[in-house]
MOPAC internal coordinates of N, CA, C and O (Angstrom, degrees):
PM7 1SCF
backbone

  N    0.0000 0     0.00 0     0.00 0    0    0    0
  C    1.4443 1     0.00 0     0.00 0    1    0    0
  C    1.5201 1   111.63 1     0.00 0    2    1    0
  O    1.2310 1   120.16 1  -141.72 1    3    2    1
  N    1.3024 1   117.30 1    38.28 1    3    2    1
  C    1.4419 1   121.41 1   179.08 1    5    3    2
  C    1.5296 1   108.89 1   -97.53 1    6    5    3
  O    1.2310 1   121.06 1  -107.67 1    7    6    5
  N    1.3130 1   115.58 1    72.33 1    7    6    5
  C    1.4557 1   120.09 1  -178.19 1    9    7    6
  C    1.5099 1   110.11 1   -89.73 1   10    9    7
  O    1.2310 1   121.02 1   -42.56 1   11   10    9
  N    1.3044 1   115.65 1   137.44 1   11   10    9
  C    1.4708 1   121.07 1  -179.79 1   13   11   10
  C    1.5196 1   110.21 1   -88.39 1   14   13   11
  O    1.2310 1   121.54 1   -28.20 1   15   14   13
  N    1.3043 1   114.67 1   151.80 1   15   14   13
  C    1.4609 1   119.81 1   174.43 1   17   15   14
  C    1.5319 1   107.35 1   -72.21 1   18   17   15
  O    1.2310 1   119.96 1   -21.68 1   19   18   17
  N    1.3159 1   117.67 1   158.32 1   19   18   17
  C    1.4737 1   119.61 1   177.88 1   21   19   18
  C    1.5312 1   112.37 1   -58.59 1   22   21   19
  O    1.2310 1   120.55 1   145.28 1   23   22   21
  N    1.3133 1   116.55 1   -34.72 1   23   22   21
  C    1.4613 1   120.59 1   179.84 1   25   23   22
  C    1.5317 1   111.49 1   -66.38 1   26   25   23
  O    1.2310 1   121.58 1   136.64 1   27   26   25
  N    1.3579 1   114.59 1   -43.36 1   27   26   25
  C    1.4553 1   119.63 1   179.12 1   29   27   26
  C    1.5310 1   110.39 1   -64.80 1   30   29   27
  O    1.2310 1   120.18 1   139.58 1   31   30   29
  N    1.3227 1   117.26 1   -40.42 1   31   30   29
  C    1.4625 1   120.85 1   178.92 1   33   31   30
  C    1.5177 1   110.82 1   -65.28 1   34   33   31
  O    1.2310 1   121.02 1   142.32 1   35   34   33
  N    1.3433 1   115.65 1   -37.68 1   35   34   33
  C    1.4689 1   120.23 1   178.95 1   37   35   34
  C    1.5347 1   109.53 1   -62.95 1   38   37   35
  O    1.2310 1   120.28 1   139.23 1   39   38   37
  N    1.3253 1   117.08 1   -40.77 1   39   38   37
  C    1.4666 1   120.90 1   178.64 1   41   39   38
  C    1.5271 1   110.94 1   -66.63 1   42   41   39
  O    1.2310 1   120.06 1   137.24 1   43   42   41
  N    1.3053 1   117.49 1   -42.76 1   43   42   41
  C    1.4714 1   121.05 1   178.19 1   45   43   42
  C    1.5300 1   110.42 1   -62.81 1   46   45   43
  O    1.2310 1   120.42 1   137.54 1   47   46   45
  N    1.3320 1   116.80 1   -42.46 1   47   46   45
  C    1.4658 1   120.67 1   177.94 1   49   47   46
  C    1.5410 1   110.96 1   -63.29 1   50   49   47
  O    1.2310 1   120.99 1   139.84 1   51   50   49
  N    1.3351 1   115.71 1   -40.16 1   51   50   49
  C    1.4601 1   119.89 1   178.43 1   53   51   50
  C    1.5225 1   110.91 1   -64.63 1   54   53   51
  O    1.2310 1   120.35 1   141.07 1   55   54   53
  N    1.3375 1   116.93 1   -38.93 1   55   54   53
  C    1.4682 1   120.20 1   177.79 1   57   55   54
  C    1.5290 1   110.82 1   -66.01 1   58   57   55
  O    1.2310 1   120.49 1   138.92 1   59   58   57
  N    1.3225 1   116.67 1   -41.08 1   59   58   57
  C    1.4731 1   119.58 1   178.32 1   61   59   58
  C    1.5301 1   110.08 1   -62.29 1   62   61   59
  O    1.2310 1   120.16 1   136.13 1   63   62   61
  N    1.3275 1   117.30 1   -43.87 1   63   62   61
  C    1.4695 1   121.20 1   179.90 1   65   63   62
  C    1.5247 1   110.42 1   -65.32 1   66   65   63
  O    1.2310 1   120.06 1   138.78 1   67   66   65
  N    1.3295 1   117.50 1   -41.22 1   67   66   65
  C    1.4650 1   121.28 1   178.71 1   69   67   66
  C    1.5236 1   111.31 1   -65.53 1   70   69   67
  O    1.2310 1   120.50 1   141.14 1   71   70   69
  N    1.3269 1   116.65 1   -38.86 1   71   70   69
  C    1.4741 1   120.39 1   178.88 1   73   71   70
  C    1.5192 1   110.21 1   -61.99 1   74   73   71
  O    1.2310 1   120.15 1   139.18 1   75   74   73
  N    1.3275 1   117.31 1   -40.82 1   75   74   73
  C    1.4595 1   120.78 1   178.53 1   77   75   74
  C    1.5335 1   109.87 1   -67.70 1   78   77   75
  O    1.2310 1   121.07 1   133.86 1   79   78   77
  N    1.3295 1   115.56 1   -46.14 1   79   78   77
  C    1.4766 1   119.44 1  -178.06 1   81   79   78
  C    1.5284 1   112.01 1   -62.68 1   82   81   79
  O    1.2310 1   120.57 1   139.52 1   83   82   81
  N    1.3292 1   116.52 1   -40.48 1   83   82   81
  C    1.4563 1   119.64 1  -176.98 1   85   83   82
  C    1.5212 1   113.19 1   -89.61 1   86   85   83
  O    1.2310 1   120.39 1   166.05 1   87   86   85
  N    1.3314 1   116.85 1   -13.95 1   87   86   85
  C    1.4677 1   120.22 1  -179.40 1   89   87   86
  C    1.5245 1   112.34 1    70.37 1   90   89   87
  O    1.2310 1   120.95 1  -145.08 1   91   90   89
  N    1.3283 1   115.79 1    34.92 1   91   90   89
  C    1.4663 1   121.09 1  -178.81 1   93   91   90
  C    1.5202 1   109.11 1  -128.03 1   94   93   91
  O    1.2310 1   119.99 1   -15.75 1   95   94   93
  N    1.3390 1   117.62 1   164.25 1   95   94   93
  C    1.4729 1   119.57 1   176.19 1   97   95   94
  C    1.5284 1   110.78 1   -66.45 1   98   97   95
  O    1.2310 1   120.70 1   -29.98 1   99   98   97
  N    1.3181 1   116.26 1   150.02 1   99   98   97
  C    1.4715 1   121.41 1  -177.14 1  101   99   98
  C    1.5209 1   112.81 1   -61.85 1  102  101   99
  O    1.2310 1   119.69 1   156.54 1  103  102  101
  N    1.3231 1   118.19 1   -23.46 1  103  102  101
  C    1.4736 1   120.62 1  -178.86 1  105  103  102
  C    1.5328 1   112.96 1   -87.49 1  106  105  103
  O    1.2310 1   119.89 1   174.01 1  107  106  105
  N    1.3333 1   117.82 1    -5.99 1  107  106  105
  C    1.4662 1   121.30 1   178.77 1  109  107  106
  C    1.5323 1   109.11 1   -62.84 1  110  109  107
  O    1.2310 1   120.23 1   -40.14 1  111  110  109
  N    1.3309 1   117.17 1   139.86 1  111  110  109
  C    1.4714 1   121.54 1  -177.10 1  113  111  110
  C    1.5207 1   112.35 1   -60.35 1  114  113  111
  O    1.2310 1   120.18 1   147.01 1  115  114  113
  N    1.3384 1   117.25 1   -32.99 1  115  114  113
  C    1.4724 1   120.08 1   179.13 1  117  115  114
  C    1.5069 1   110.72 1   -68.39 1  118  117  115
  O    1.2310 1   119.82 1   142.67 1  119  118  117
  N    1.3111 1   117.96 1   -37.33 1  119  118  117
  C    1.4651 1   122.11 1   177.34 1  121  119  118
  C    1.5234 1   109.45 1   -65.61 1  122  121  119
  O    1.2310 1   120.60 1   134.73 1  123  122  121
  N    1.3187 1   116.46 1   -45.27 1  123  122  121
  C    1.4717 1   120.53 1  -178.42 1  125  123  122
  C    1.5315 1   110.01 1   -62.17 1  126  125  123
  O    1.2310 1   120.64 1   135.65 1  127  126  125
  N    1.3323 1   116.39 1   -44.35 1  127  126  125
  C    1.4770 1   119.76 1   179.77 1  129  127  126
  C    1.5207 1   110.75 1   -67.60 1  130  129  127
  O    1.2310 1   120.45 1   135.73 1  131  130  129
  N    1.3171 1   116.75 1   -44.27 1  131  130  129
  C    1.4781 1   120.54 1  -179.51 1  133  131  130
  C    1.5267 1   109.91 1   -60.34 1  134  133  131
  O    1.2310 1   120.26 1   139.71 1  135  134  133
  N    1.3232 1   117.10 1   -40.29 1  135  134  133
  C    1.4734 1   120.50 1   179.63 1  137  135  134
  C    1.5210 1   110.89 1   -63.08 1  138  137  135
  O    1.2310 1   120.01 1   137.40 1  139  138  137
  N    1.3179 1   117.59 1   -42.60 1  139  138  137
  C    1.4670 1   120.66 1   177.84 1  141  139  138
  C    1.5199 1   111.68 1   -62.79 1  142  141  139
  O    1.2310 1   120.73 1   137.31 1  143  142  141
  N    1.3286 1   116.21 1   -42.69 1  143  142  141
  C    1.4599 1   120.43 1   178.50 1  145  143  142
  C    1.5211 1   110.83 1   -64.07 1  146  145  143
  O    1.2310 1   120.73 1   138.87 1  147  146  145
  N    1.3367 1   116.22 1   -41.13 1  147  146  145
  C    1.4664 1   120.48 1   179.73 1  149  147  146
  C    1.5310 1   110.69 1   -64.16 1  150  149  147
  O    1.2310 1   120.43 1   141.86 1  151  150  149
  N    1.3267 1   116.78 1   -38.14 1  151  150  149
  C    1.4697 1   119.62 1   177.34 1  153  151  150
  C    1.5282 1   111.19 1   -67.01 1  154  153  151
  O    1.2310 1   120.09 1   140.96 1  155  154  153
  N    1.3273 1   117.44 1   -39.04 1  155  154  153
  C    1.4621 1   119.74 1   176.67 1  157  155  154
  C    1.5193 1   110.22 1   -63.61 1  158  157  155
  O    1.2310 1   120.73 1   137.58 1  159  158  157
  N    1.3108 1   116.20 1   -42.42 1  159  158  157
  C    1.4656 1   121.51 1   178.23 1  161  159  158
  C    1.5303 1   109.86 1   -60.00 1  162  161  159
  O    1.2310 1   120.81 1   135.33 1  163  162  161
  N    1.3168 1   116.05 1   -44.67 1  163  162  161
  C    1.4649 1   121.56 1   179.79 1  165  163  162
  C    1.5289 1   110.80 1   -63.07 1  166  165  163
  O    1.2310 1   120.04 1   139.41 1  167  166  165
  N    1.3408 1   117.53 1   -40.59 1  167  166  165
  C    1.4568 1   120.89 1   178.13 1  169  167  166
  C    1.5353 1   111.43 1   -61.96 1  170  169  167
  O    1.2310 1   120.69 1   140.18 1  171  170  169
  N    1.3239 1   116.29 1   -39.82 1  171  170  169
  C    1.4687 1   120.18 1   178.46 1  173  171  170
  C    1.5388 1   109.64 1   -65.97 1  174  173  171
  O    1.2310 1   120.40 1   139.64 1  175  174  173
  N    1.3295 1   116.85 1   -40.36 1  175  174  173
  C    1.4726 1   120.01 1   177.17 1  177  175  174
  C    1.5371 1   110.84 1   -60.92 1  178  177  175
  O    1.2310 1   120.79 1   139.01 1  179  178  177
  N    1.3253 1   116.10 1   -40.99 1  179  178  177
  C    1.4711 1   119.74 1   178.87 1  181  179  178
  C    1.5194 1   110.16 1   -63.77 1  182  181  179
  O    1.2310 1   120.34 1   136.81 1  183  182  181
  N    1.3325 1   116.95 1   -43.19 1  183  182  181
  C    1.4588 1   120.58 1   177.64 1  185  183  182
  C    1.5267 1   111.52 1   -60.54 1  186  185  183
  O    1.2310 1   120.82 1   135.93 1  187  186  185
  N    1.3297 1   116.05 1   -44.07 1  187  186  185
  C    1.4686 1   119.88 1   178.64 1  189  187  186
  C    1.5204 1   111.82 1   -62.94 1  190  189  187
  O    1.2310 1   120.45 1   139.31 1  191  190  189
  N    1.3261 1   116.75 1   -40.69 1  191  190  189
  C    1.4543 1   121.01 1  -179.98 1  193  191  190
  C    1.5218 1   111.42 1   -65.33 1  194  193  191
  O    1.2310 1   120.39 1   151.60 1  195  194  193
  N    1.3285 1   116.85 1   -28.40 1  195  194  193
  C    1.4621 1   119.50 1  -179.44 1  197  195  194
  C    1.5257 1   111.32 1   -88.68 1  198  197  195
  O    1.2310 1   120.23 1  -176.56 1  199  198  197
  N    1.3294 1   117.16 1     3.44 1  199  198  197
  C    1.4476 1   120.07 1   175.34 1  201  199  198
  C    1.5168 1   114.66 1    97.51 1  202  201  199
  O    1.2310 1   119.74 1   177.94 1  203  202  201
  N    1.3165 1   118.11 1    -2.06 1  203  202  201
  C    1.4604 1   120.75 1   179.99 1  205  203  202
  C    1.5259 1   109.90 1   -72.94 1  206  205  203
  O    1.2310 1   121.06 1   -34.85 1  207  206  205
  N    1.3140 1   115.57 1   145.15 1  207  206  205
  C    1.4620 1   120.28 1   176.56 1  209  207  206
  C    1.5180 1   108.34 1   -86.39 1  210  209  207
  O    1.2310 1   120.84 1   -34.15 1  211  210  209
  N    1.3259 1   116.01 1   145.85 1  211  210  209
  C    1.4518 1   119.96 1  -179.87 1  213  211  210
  C    1.5186 1   109.33 1  -140.10 1  214  213  211
  O    1.2310 1   121.66 1   -21.69 1  215  214  213
  N    1.3072 1   114.43 1   158.31 1  215  214  213
  C    1.4533 1   121.54 1   178.52 1  217  215  214
  C    1.5278 1   108.18 1   -80.63 1  218  217  215
  O    1.2310 1   120.78 1   -59.72 1  219  218  217
  N    1.3245 1   116.11 1   120.28 1  219  218  217
  C    1.4611 1   119.36 1  -178.80 1  221  219  218
  C    1.5203 1   112.09 1   -68.29 1  222  221  219
  O    1.2310 1   120.45 1   157.45 1  223  222  221
  N    1.3286 1   116.74 1   -22.55 1  223  222  221
  C    1.4712 1   119.05 1   176.67 1  225  223  222
  C    1.5238 1   111.08 1   -60.64 1  226  225  223
  O    1.2310 1   120.86 1   145.07 1  227  226  225
  N    1.3265 1   115.97 1   -34.93 1  227  226  225
  C    1.4526 1   119.89 1   179.46 1  229  227  226
  C    1.5457 1   110.83 1   -63.73 1  230  229  227
  O    1.2310 1   121.21 1   137.89 1  231  230  229
  N    1.3467 1   115.28 1   -42.11 1  231  230  229
  C    1.4679 1   119.89 1   177.61 1  233  231  230
  C    1.5330 1   110.54 1   -64.03 1  234  233  231
  O    1.2310 1   120.95 1   137.49 1  235  234  233
  N    1.3086 1   115.79 1   -42.51 1  235  234  233
  C    1.4681 1   120.38 1  -178.39 1  237  235  234
  C    1.5283 1   109.92 1   -63.83 1  238  237  235
  O    1.2310 1   120.30 1   138.22 1  239  238  237
  N    1.3251 1   117.03 1   -41.78 1  239  238  237
  C    1.4765 1   120.27 1   179.25 1  241  239  238
  C    1.5231 1   111.36 1   -67.18 1  242  241  239
  O    1.2310 1   120.59 1   139.13 1  243  242  241
  N    1.3310 1   116.49 1   -40.87 1  243  242  241
  C    1.4702 1   119.77 1   177.04 1  245  243  242
  C    1.5268 1   110.46 1   -60.87 1  246  245  243
  O    1.2310 1   120.78 1   132.93 1  247  246  245
  N    1.3293 1   116.12 1   -47.07 1  247  246  245
  C    1.4672 1   120.20 1  -179.28 1  249  247  246
  C    1.5215 1   110.36 1   -62.04 1  250  249  247
  O    1.2310 1   120.18 1   137.60 1  251  250  249
  N    1.3274 1   117.27 1   -42.40 1  251  250  249
  C    1.4726 1   120.36 1   179.48 1  253  251  250
  C    1.5214 1   110.97 1   -62.08 1  254  253  251
  O    1.2310 1   120.58 1   139.03 1  255  254  253
  N    1.3358 1   116.49 1   -40.97 1  255  254  253
  C    1.4666 1   119.81 1   178.88 1  257  255  254
  C    1.5344 1   110.94 1   -65.17 1  258  257  255
  O    1.2310 1   120.41 1   140.39 1  259  258  257
  N    1.3256 1   116.82 1   -39.61 1  259  258  257
  C    1.4685 1   119.89 1   178.39 1  261  259  258
  C    1.5227 1   110.79 1   -66.22 1  262  261  259
  O    1.2310 1   120.48 1   138.69 1  263  262  261
  N    1.3176 1   116.69 1   -41.31 1  263  262  261
  C    1.4667 1   120.28 1   179.17 1  265  263  262
  C    1.5175 1   111.72 1   -67.48 1  266  265  263
  O    1.2310 1   120.51 1   146.92 1  267  266  265
  N    1.3389 1   116.63 1   -33.08 1  267  266  265
  C    1.4547 1   121.29 1   176.90 1  269  267  266
  C    1.5264 1   111.41 1   -63.32 1  270  269  267
  O    1.2310 1   120.79 1   139.81 1  271  270  269
  N    1.3215 1   116.09 1   -40.19 1  271  270  269
  C    1.4589 1   119.76 1   177.50 1  273  271  270
  C    1.5295 1   110.22 1   -65.15 1  274  273  271
  O    1.2310 1   120.83 1   135.62 1  275  274  273
  N    1.3285 1   116.01 1   -44.38 1  275  274  273
  C    1.4796 1   118.85 1   178.91 1  277  275  274
  C    1.5262 1   111.44 1   -62.51 1  278  277  275
  O    1.2310 1   120.75 1   141.21 1  279  278  277
  N    1.3313 1   116.17 1   -38.79 1  279  278  277
  C    1.4692 1   119.70 1  -178.98 1  281  279  278
  C    1.5250 1   112.46 1   -68.53 1  282  281  279
  O    1.2310 1   120.28 1   157.06 1  283  282  281
  N    1.3403 1   117.07 1   -22.94 1  283  282  281
  C    1.4619 1   120.79 1  -179.07 1  285  283  282
  C    1.5204 1   112.79 1   -79.75 1  286  285  283
  O    1.2310 1   120.35 1   170.17 1  287  286  285
  N    1.3234 1   116.93 1    -9.83 1  287  286  285
  C    1.4677 1   120.32 1  -177.94 1  289  287  286
  C    1.5143 1   111.09 1   -77.35 1  290  289  287
  O    1.2310 1   120.34 1   -34.86 1  291  290  289
  N    1.3222 1   116.95 1   145.14 1  291  290  289
  C    1.4670 1   119.48 1   175.36 1  293  291  290
  C    1.5379 1   109.85 1   -67.19 1  294  293  291
  O    1.2310 1   120.75 1   -28.79 1  295  294  293
  N    1.3197 1   116.18 1   151.21 1  295  294  293
  C    1.4808 1   117.86 1   179.36 1  297  295  294
  C    1.5217 1   110.25 1   -61.67 1  298  297  295
  O    1.2310 1   121.37 1   -37.04 1  299  298  297
  N    1.3161 1   114.98 1   142.96 1  299  298  297
  C    1.4597 1   119.17 1  -179.93 1  301  299  298
  C    1.5213 1   109.58 1   -82.58 1  302  301  299
  O    1.2310 1   121.98 1   -37.21 1  303  302  301
  N    1.3306 1   113.82 1   142.79 1  303  302  301
  C    1.4595 1   120.25 1   177.64 1  305  303  302
  C    1.5243 1   108.20 1   -90.08 1  306  305  303
  O    1.2310 1   120.67 1   -47.76 1  307  306  305
  N    1.3069 1   116.33 1   132.24 1  307  306  305
  C    1.4534 1   121.53 1   179.31 1  309  307  306
  C    1.5192 1   107.54 1  -124.14 1  310  309  307
  O    1.2310 1   121.07 1   -51.00 1  311  310  309
  N    1.3136 1   115.56 1   129.00 1  311  310  309
  C    1.4605 1   120.31 1   176.73 1  313  311  310
  C    1.5102 1   107.84 1  -108.50 1  314  313  311
  O    1.2310 1   121.22 1   -53.22 1  315  314  313
  N    1.3025 1   115.27 1   126.78 1  315  314  313
  C    1.4602 1   120.77 1  -177.05 1  317  315  314
  C    1.5084 1   109.78 1  -122.40 1  318  317  315
  O    1.2310 1   121.05 1   -52.74 1  319  318  317
  N    1.3048 1   115.60 1   127.26 1  319  318  317
  C    1.4633 1   121.15 1   176.80 1  321  319  318
  C    1.5257 1   107.64 1  -121.86 1  322  321  319
  O    1.2310 1   120.54 1   -59.36 1  323  322  321
  N    1.3130 1   116.58 1   120.64 1  323  322  321
  C    1.4488 1   120.87 1   178.80 1  325  323  322
  C    1.5256 1   107.92 1   -95.29 1  326  325  323
  O    1.2310 1   121.11 1   -59.72 1  327  326  325
  N    1.3014 1   115.49 1   120.28 1  327  326  325
  C    1.4502 1   121.20 1  -179.49 1  329  327  326
  C    1.5172 1   106.93 1  -119.64 1  330  329  327
  O    1.2310 1   121.32 1   -61.98 1  331  330  329
  N    1.2865 1   115.08 1   118.02 1  331  330  329
  C    1.4588 1   120.24 1  -179.59 1  333  331  330
  C    1.5282 1   108.50 1   -95.92 1  334  333  331
  O    1.2310 1   120.87 1   -59.30 1  335  334  333
  N    1.3076 1   115.94 1   120.70 1  335  334  333
  C    1.4418 1   119.62 1   177.89 1  337  335  334
  C    1.5221 1   109.36 1  -151.15 1  338  337  335
  O    1.2310 1   121.37 1   -13.84 1  339  338  337
  N    1.2910 1   114.97 1   166.16 1  339  338  337
  C    1.4614 1   122.38 1   177.81 1  341  339  338
  C    1.5198 1   107.60 1  -109.55 1  342  341  339
  O    1.2310 1   121.36 1   -48.16 1  343  342  341
  N    1.3200 1   115.00 1   131.84 1  343  342  341
  C    1.4709 1   120.57 1   179.17 1  345  343  342
  C    1.5005 1   109.01 1  -121.63 1  346  345  343
  O    1.2310 1   120.72 1   -51.62 1  347  346  345
  N    1.3215 1   116.23 1   128.38 1  347  346  345
  C    1.4623 1   121.20 1   177.12 1  349  347  346
  C    1.5267 1   108.38 1   -68.58 1  350  349  347
  O    1.2310 1   119.42 1   -55.65 1  351  350  349
  N    1.3353 1   118.70 1   124.35 1  351  350  349
  C    1.4526 1   120.74 1  -178.48 1  353  351  350
  C    1.5256 1   113.04 1   -66.48 1  354  353  351
  O    1.2310 1   120.01 1   159.26 1  355  354  353
  N    1.3106 1   117.58 1   -20.74 1  355  354  353
  C    1.4600 1   120.91 1  -177.73 1  357  355  354
  C    1.5158 1   112.39 1   -88.04 1  358  357  355
  O    1.2310 1   120.21 1   123.01 1  359  358  357
  N    1.3223 1   117.20 1   -56.99 1  359  358  357
  C    1.4675 1   120.31 1  -173.75 1  361  359  358
  C    1.5253 1   113.29 1  -103.75 1  362  361  359
  O    1.2310 1   119.80 1   174.45 1  363  362  361
  N    1.3368 1   118.00 1    -5.55 1  363  362  361
  C    1.4528 1   124.85 1   177.85 1  365  363  362
  C    1.5220 1   113.56 1    68.93 1  366  365  363
  O    1.2310 1   120.08 1  -161.07 1  367  366  365
  N    1.3476 1   117.45 1    18.93 1  367  366  365
  C    1.4591 1   119.90 1   174.57 1  369  367  366
  C    1.5254 1   108.27 1   -64.81 1  370  369  367
  O    1.2310 1   120.26 1   -35.42 1  371  370  369
  N    1.3314 1   117.11 1   144.58 1  371  370  369
  C    1.4541 1   121.48 1  -172.79 1  373  371  370
  C    1.5198 1   110.57 1  -131.86 1  374  373  371
  O    1.2310 1   120.53 1   -41.17 1  375  374  373
  N    1.3335 1   116.59 1   138.83 1  375  374  373
  C    1.4482 1   121.63 1   174.19 1  377  375  374
  C    1.5268 1   109.49 1  -149.20 1  378  377  375
  O    1.2310 1   120.05 1   -24.97 1  379  378  377
  N    1.3273 1   117.51 1   155.03 1  379  378  377
  C    1.4660 1   120.39 1   179.90 1  381  379  378
  C    1.5253 1   110.33 1   -67.94 1  382  381  379
  O    1.2310 1   121.00 1   -26.51 1  383  382  381
  N    1.3256 1   115.69 1   153.49 1  383  382  381
  C    1.4663 1   120.47 1   177.77 1  385  383  382
  C    1.5315 1   109.35 1   -77.27 1  386  385  383
  O    1.2310 1   121.08 1   -32.91 1  387  386  385
  N    1.3198 1   115.55 1   147.09 1  387  386  385
  C    1.4592 1   120.07 1   173.74 1  389  387  386
  C    1.5197 1   109.03 1   -80.15 1  390  389  387
  O    1.2310 1   120.29 1   -13.09 1  391  390  389
  N    1.3148 1   117.05 1   166.91 1  391  390  389
  C    1.4729 1   121.01 1   179.46 1  393  391  390
  C    1.5221 1   110.47 1   -59.86 1  394  393  391
  O    1.2310 1   120.14 1   140.25 1  395  394  393
  N    1.3178 1   117.34 1   -39.75 1  395  394  393
  C    1.4718 1   121.01 1   179.91 1  397  395  394
  C    1.5413 1   110.40 1   -65.36 1  398  397  395
  O    1.2310 1   120.58 1   139.40 1  399  398  397
  N    1.3182 1   116.49 1   -40.60 1  399  398  397
  C    1.4659 1   119.83 1   178.59 1  401  399  398
  C    1.5180 1   110.96 1   -66.98 1  402  401  399
  O    1.2310 1   120.52 1   143.38 1  403  402  401
  N    1.3397 1   116.61 1   -36.62 1  403  402  401
  C    1.4609 1   121.21 1   177.64 1  405  403  402
  C    1.5221 1   110.35 1   -59.03 1  406  405  403
  O    1.2310 1   120.86 1   134.87 1  407  406  405
  N    1.3485 1   115.97 1   -45.13 1  407  406  405
  C    1.4609 1   120.04 1  -177.62 1  409  407  406
  C    1.5188 1   112.32 1   -69.97 1  410  409  407
  O    1.2310 1   120.05 1   147.24 1  411  410  409
  N    1.3159 1   117.51 1   -32.76 1  411  410  409
  C    1.4638 1   119.65 1  -176.28 1  413  411  410
  C    1.5190 1   113.25 1   -92.31 1  414  413  411
  O    1.2310 1   119.96 1   174.06 1  415  414  413
  N    1.3433 1   117.68 1    -5.94 1  415  414  413
  C    1.4713 1   118.99 1  -177.63 1  417  415  414
  C    1.5211 1   111.01 1   -77.13 1  418  417  415
  O    1.2310 1   120.28 1   -35.96 1  419  418  417
  N    1.3232 1   117.07 1   144.04 1  419  418  417
  C    1.4578 1   120.42 1   177.46 1  421  419  418
  C    1.5360 1   110.25 1   -71.12 1  422  421  419
  O    1.2310 1   121.01 1   -15.63 1  423  422  421
  N    1.3256 1   115.68 1   164.37 1  423  422  421
  C    1.4562 1   120.67 1  -179.55 1  425  423  422
  C    1.5291 1   110.98 1   -63.19 1  426  425  423
  O    1.2310 1   120.48 1   144.95 1  427  426  425
  N    1.3063 1   116.70 1   -35.05 1  427  426  425
  C    1.4698 1   119.78 1   176.94 1  429  427  426
  C    1.5225 1   107.79 1  -130.67 1  430  429  427
  O    1.2310 1   120.60 1   -29.43 1  431  430  429
  N    1.3171 1   116.47 1   150.57 1  431  430  429
  C    1.4580 1   118.54 1  -178.16 1  433  431  430
  C    1.5331 1   111.35 1   -66.57 1  434  433  431
  O    1.2310 1   120.50 1   -33.76 1  435  434  433
  N    1.3252 1   116.64 1   146.24 1  435  434  433
  C    1.4587 1   119.16 1   179.63 1  437  435  434
  C    1.5313 1   110.60 1   -70.33 1  438  437  435
  O    1.2310 1   121.70 1   -29.62 1  439  438  437
  N    1.3171 1   114.35 1   150.38 1  439  438  437
  C    1.4719 1   118.93 1   177.46 1  441  439  438
  C    1.5108 1   107.72 1   -68.90 1  442  441  439
  O    1.2310 1   120.89 1   -43.71 1  443  442  441
  N    1.3157 1   115.90 1   136.29 1  443  442  441
  C    1.4467 1   118.82 1  -179.97 1  445  443  442
  C    1.5027 1   109.29 1   -78.05 1  446  445  443
  O    1.2310 1   121.28 1   -36.05 1  447  446  445
  N    1.3058 1   115.15 1   143.95 1  447  446  445
  C    1.4541 1   121.10 1  -178.93 1  449  447  446
  C    1.5225 1   109.53 1   -89.25 1  450  449  447
  O    1.2310 1   119.77 1   -59.11 1  451  450  449
  N    1.3430 1   118.05 1   120.89 1  451  450  449
  C    1.4635 1   118.55 1  -178.61 1  453  451  450
  C    1.5282 1   112.65 1   -67.75 1  454  453  451
  O    1.2310 1   119.98 1   160.04 1  455  454  453
  N    1.3211 1   117.64 1   -19.96 1  455  454  453
  C    1.4500 1   119.73 1  -178.44 1  457  455  454
  C    1.5348 1   112.57 1   -81.42 1  458  457  455
  O    1.2310 1   120.79 1   156.02 1  459  458  457
  N    1.3153 1   116.10 1   -23.98 1  459  458  457
  C    1.4676 1   120.18 1  -178.46 1  461  459  458
  C    1.5243 1   108.05 1   -92.14 1  462  461  459
  O    1.2310 1   119.89 1   -57.33 1  463  462  461
  N    1.3337 1   117.81 1   122.67 1  463  462  461
  C    1.4546 1   119.69 1   178.73 1  465  463  462
  C    1.5227 1   110.77 1   -69.48 1  466  465  463
  O    1.2310 1   120.98 1   -35.95 1  467  466  465
  N    1.3214 1   115.73 1   144.05 1  467  466  465
  C    1.4628 1   120.33 1   178.68 1  469  467  466
  C    1.5093 1   107.88 1   -77.82 1  470  469  467
  O    1.2310 1   121.47 1   -60.24 1  471  470  469
  N    1.3461 1   114.80 1   119.76 1  471  470  469
  C    1.4518 1   119.57 1   178.02 1  473  471  470
  C    1.5131 1   107.92 1  -113.70 1  474  473  471
  O    1.2310 1   120.30 1   -43.96 1  475  474  473
  N    1.3189 1   117.04 1   136.04 1  475  474  473
  C    1.4516 1   118.60 1  -179.43 1  477  475  474
  C    1.5235 1   110.97 1   -65.38 1  478  477  475
  O    1.2310 1   121.11 1   -48.49 1  479  478  477
  N    1.3101 1   115.47 1   131.51 1  479  478  477
  C    1.4427 1   121.92 1   175.41 1  481  479  478
  C    1.5220 1   103.73 1  -111.76 1  482  481  479
  O    1.2310 1   120.11 1   -89.97 1  483  482  481
  N    1.2957 1   117.40 1    90.03 1  483  482  481
  C    1.4243 1   119.87 1  -172.68 1  485  483  482
  C    1.5046 1   113.17 1   -87.16 1  486  485  483
  O    1.2310 1   121.88 1  -135.09 1  487  486  485
  N    1.3234 1   114.01 1    44.91 1  487  486  485
  C    1.4418 1   119.42 1   165.41 1  489  487  486
  C    1.5160 1   106.40 1   -89.45 1  490  489  487
  O    1.2310 1   121.69 1  -155.82 1  491  490  489
  N    1.3288 1   114.37 1    24.18 1  491  490  489
  C    1.4645 1   119.44 1  -177.75 1  493  491  490
  C    1.5093 1   112.31 1   -80.50 1  494  493  491
  O    1.2310 1   119.09 1   170.60 1  495  494  493
  N    1.3103 1   119.34 1    -9.40 1  495  494  493
  C    1.4581 1   118.95 1  -176.06 1  497  495  494
  C    1.5135 1   110.90 1   -92.25 1  498  497  495
  O    1.2310 1   120.10 1   180.00 1  499  498  497

C-alpha cells in the first residue's frame, strides 16, 4: 500500500525523462535539478494556456538554467559504423555490396515508388 501522490509521481516521471534527455542516472544532482526546472517550465506553460499572464523573465531564467545544465555535460561519444549491403525488399535477404556496386551506387538510396510492386531480384547470391 505504498501509493504515491500524483505530485510525487509527476516528479519521478520528470526525473526519469530528464535522466533520458541528459544521459545521466536519475539520482544525479543535475538530473534532479533539471527535472525541477522542467516542471516549473511546464507549470508556466499551463498557466499561459489557461489565460494567466506571466513574467517572461521567469521563462528566460528557467531556460537559461536548463541550458546551463546541458552545457555542463561532457560531450557524448558516438560510434558510427557504415555497412554497405543490399537487402531484398521482398524477402529481406542481405549480402555485402561488390566493389562495382559500391562505385555505381548513389550517395543516398532512391525513394521507393509506391506504385511499383517490390519484386524480388534474387541476383543477391
